[in-house]
N, C-alpha and C positions, 0 to 999 in steps of 0.2 A: 698706709694710707697719707696723702698729704693733707693738712688742714685746709678745709673750705667751709665758706660761708656763702650758703645760695639762698638770697631773698626771693620770696614768691610773693607777689601782690595780690590783694583781694581780687581784683578786677580780672586776673588770669585765670581763677579757679573756672572749673567746670560748672556749670550751673542746670538745674531741672527745676522747671517753675511750672506747676498746674494748678488747677483752681484752688487748693487746700494747703499746698506746699511749696515753700521758697528754699530749696537746697543748694548750696554750694561745696563742691567738693575739692578738696587738696589734691587728691590723688585720682586715679583712674577708677571709675565707680559706674554699675549699671551700664548704660547706654555708652557712656563716654570712656573710651579705651585709648591709652598712649602708651605704647610699650616703654617710652624711656620716663613714664612718670608712673609707677605702679605702686612704689612703697618708698620709705626712708628708715634705714635700720630695720625694725621690727614692726613698725607701723604702717598698715595698708590703707586705714581709713581715717580720714579726719572730716566728718561732714558736719557743717554749719547750718541748721535747719531750723525754719521756723513752719510752725504748722496752726493753723486756723482753729479756733474753738469748734469742737463738734465733729472733727475729724482726725485723721491720723493713719498710721500704718495698721492694716488688718493683718489677723493671723497668717505669718509666714515662717519659713523654717531657715535655721542656721545649724552649723556643724563645724565642728574643731576652730573654733575662734575665742578669744578673750574679748568682750564687748563692755566697753565703759561709757556711761551716759553721763553728762555733766550740764545741769540746766542752769540758764542763766537769767531768764524770767519766765514767769507762768508756771505751770504745773503739767506733769506728763504722767498719765497711768499706763501702768505696765502689768500685763498679764502674761503667764507662760505656763507651757504643758508640764511643768513640775509642780504646779499648784501655788505658785508666789504670785503676788498681785499687790499692789501700792501705788502710791502717788509719789512721784520724784519731784522735788522742788529745788529752788537755789541753796546749795550748800550741802544737800544730799548727795553723796557720791554712791553711784550703783555699777555692779559688775555683774555681767550675766556670763556664764561659761557655757558655752554651746556644746563641747564635747561631742558624745556620740550622736547627738541630733537633739534639736528644742523648736518648740514652735512659741512664738509670741507675739503680742501687739502692742501697739505703743500708741496712745489717742489723747487727745486734748480734750478729755470730757470728764473731769474729775467730779462734776455732779451727781455721775451716776453711783458713786460711792458715798453720797450724802453732801447736802449743801445746796446752794442755788445756783442755776447756770449763770455762767460768766460769758464776757465776750472779748477775753485776752488771747492773744496770740500765745503760744509757748515758743520761746527760744532755747535752743540746746545745743550742745555739741556731742558728737558722737563717734567714739573711736574704738578701732578695732587692731588689736595686736594677734600675733599668732601665739598658740602655747608651745610649751616645753615638748609636750607629747601629744599625739593625736590619740582621739577615742578614751578621753576622761569622761568622768560621770558629769552630766550637766548639772549646774550649780547657779546659786543667785547669792549675792550679798550686797548689803547697803549700809551705810553708815554716815551720819551728820558730822559735817565739820563746823565747829562753833565760828561764827564769823569774825571773832576775835582773832582767832590763830589766823585766818586766812587775810586779815588784814595786817599780820606781824611779818609776812615775808614768804617764801616757799613752802608749802605746806604738802608733804605726801599725802595722796588721796587715794592711788592705787598702786600697789607695788607687790611684785614677787621676789625683791631682793630681801636677802638676809639681814641686810643692815637696817631695815625698816621694821624687823619684828618688836612686837610690843609699842610702836608708834601709832598713831591714829590713821591707819590706811586701811582701806579694803585689800584682800590679796587676790592677786592674779595669778595664773599658771604660767608664769614666764619668770624665771629667776635673774633674767638680765633686762628686765625692763621695769620703770617706775614712772608714774604720772605727778607732778607737782602742780598746785593753782596757788595763785595769789591773787589778791585784790588790793591794788595800789592807790594811795593817795597821790594827788600833784606833787611832784618832787620826791617822792618814795624811791627807793632803788633795792634792788636785789641782784646778787649776784648768782650767775647760772652754774649748774655743776659741771665738771668736766667728765666726758664720757667719749667713746666712740662714736656715737651718733647721739645727738640733740635734735628735737624738733621744738620750736618755740612758735605759739599762735596766740595771737592777739585777737580775742573774740569781742573785746569791748574796750573802748576808749583808745588812746596813742601811747606810745611809749619811745623812747630814745634808746637804741642799742650802742652801746659802747663801740666806736670804731666803724660804725655802718649808717649811722643816721637814723631818722623818724620812722617809726612803724605805725601805720594807721589800722585801723579797725579791720579786721579780716585779713591783714596781712600774715606771714608766716616766715619763718627760717629754719633751713636745714643745715646744722653744723655737721661736720665730719672731723673727727679726729682733733678736737678743739673744743673749749669752752672757759668757765671762769669770766666771761665777759658781764659788764653791767647792764640791767635792763632797768630804765629810770622812766617813771610815768610822767608824761606831759601834763595830762589831765586824768581825772580819775578812770582806772583801766583795771581789766582782769586779765591774767595771762594763763596759760595752760603749757607745761613742759613736760616733753618726755625725755628722761634719761634712759639710753640704750646702749648696753655693752657687748651686743651682737647683732647680726644683720641675716636676712633670708638669703639663702644660699642663693647663687645666681642661677 
């Protein structure tokens, strides 16, 4: 593979806008399809979603997919057919393994579980990677990542890699993939890992990518056969980075 750095700007993403949802898709999704833009490495979905209060995704099915949800603002209620339910909020990483089949809903209505009704949208990023094996048992896991850790640099928040055993990461059923998150203060920088495939997404703020220039909110970068570049916050920013050492078969 030849080393490449492919910058994808926020405004170039596919968009789904309905009364309660503002969703931006980095890859082909739902009614948006482009044969040349279906995935990068093992990552098939990187959806940047804003859901209004009292609304959300009604119960729907998934199969053979590792789904990781990362909330930026607000709260999202998860309920699924395996009996898991709860509220996802900023700093709480969540993974759902669809496996042989699972039903779930995701709504911005945390008051149903207690407390007063609110009027705040929820902003979250949902990412899908393929599992190593089809037909695994459906499952669910969540873990809170302390804010101090996220402010200190790249933190593994979801991983199937052996090198992250014992670290503060939820497990995904793919031994070639890991997701990192960081909250960067202005001027703070981190070095990206080396990997066959990397995906950098800037869901909040703006950063400077070494050798490539500024990235604004919603911008993404797809790296192939390269890594080690420094990412420096221009203003307060949050970044999500997938490290992947395999790709989907052509």
